[in-house]
Residue, then its C-alpha position, 0 to 999 in steps of 0.5 A: m688836604a692837597i691845595p690845587g696847583k701847589v706841589q705837595i711835600i709828603p713824608l712817608d715812613s717807607a717806600t712801600q707806602l707809596g700811593p697815587d698821591a705821590a705822583g707830582s709830589v716831593l716825597v720825604i721817605g724814611s727808607q734807605a737811599t738805594a736803588g730799590p726805593a728809588l725805583w719804586a718812587a720813580k714808578a710812582g711818578v714822584r717829582a723829587l725825592i729825599l731818602h735816608d743815607t743809612g751811614v753811607g756804609k760799605d762801597g757807598a751803598g747808602l747813596t746809590a739812589l742818587p746817581f740812579l735817579q740822576e740818570l732817570g732825570m729826578p732830583s734827589a737827596c738824602i739826610d745824614s743818618k745821625s740827624a733823624r730817625i730812619s723809617d720816620g718821614k715826619d722826623m726827617l722833615v723836622r730834624g733831618i739835615i741833608s748830607h748828599c744830593n745829585e746834580l739835578a737837586y744841586g741845580l735847584g739850590t739843594a746842598a749838604g747842610q740844609s734842613c730837610q724841610e728847606a731842601a724839600e721846598l726847593m725841590c718843589q721847583a722841579t719839573p714833573f718827572e717823565g723818566q721811564p724806569d725799568a725793573s733792572e734794579e728790583p730787589q731780589r730773593h737769594q738762596l744762600g745755603e742750607v745747614n741741618g735742613i734749615r734754609i738760609i734765605g737772603l732778602d734784599t728788602m723785607g718786603l720779599i719775605q714769604d710765608e714759606d720762610a717760617g722756621q728758616i734763617m732770614l738775612t735782609g739788606s733792609h735796616g733793622g727798624l720797625v716801620g714808623g719807629g714804633d714801640p717794639h712792645k705794641n706790635p712785635l709781630a711786625a718785625t718780620r711781618g708776622i712770619g716766625v723765622k728761626a733767626a734774623v739778620f738786619h743791617d744797622a743803617g749806621m745806627c740811627p737816632d733813638g735806636s730807630s734802625t735796630s728796634r726789630l731786635p727787641a721786638l723779636d726778643l719778645q718772640n724768643i727769636p734770635a736777631v742781630t744787625v751787621s754794621a753799615m761799614s761791613a756790608r752793603i745795605s739793600d744787598a742780602v748777599s753782602v750782608y751774608e758774605d761780608g757782614e760783621l755783627s754790630m748788635v745782638n738781641e738778648t735771645a741771640r746773646k743767650l745762644g752764644t752770639a756776640t758782636g764781631l761775629s760774622a753774619a755767616d757764622f751766626c747763621r750756621m750757629m743758629a741752624e745748629k741750635 
């Protein structure tokens, strides 16, 4: 329950869960620290924001939210991917350790090595956010190719999946973790939002604790759907085109393994193999 006059610290598992209570609050969100989740937080009027650095990864993609929000005027930071589960805001508050912050957050006393809880409390000093974000950083869908009549579809974020993607090969710039770090056996359909794709490629987000960034893979095994992740250092997170063009497989599920997939394979070759099965 909100206390009148007190800035609230709100943990969320995903930026897709942002609601009206986010305005004026400090948010700790288990999403990757890229421009998409940062944009949604800015649109929601968040006061300050802590995200997950997803192993930083190729081209520093896992930190792109920080300069983006600095320019808009919002203090922001991210936690070390090895310190707490991704897609689990409460675990971030309990176990997360700050790895990076922008200058606005640093000016409030935030620094690398702090606990996420301490950093969030310091960020409560921030003035209300008054920036004016535009839609230039909205995640996109991409048509990446077609093999044997099977389309290869790129989604910068899983939220862009559509019913028409059933039976197609899906690559996403999102991490491979179930929202909330859930048990893959409890709701396996959540891995692709109930849409039965032919095969799936995710980003491993730097291999976060407790298998939290790869839990969609066993969930898709339960549906006999081949699924893999690409390594954080091989492809930019939140960038489906990079996942396809640059990604190297870091983990494969049992269904994919039985079809001849192995770690080290390129994401593009995996997609072609699956389209031919």
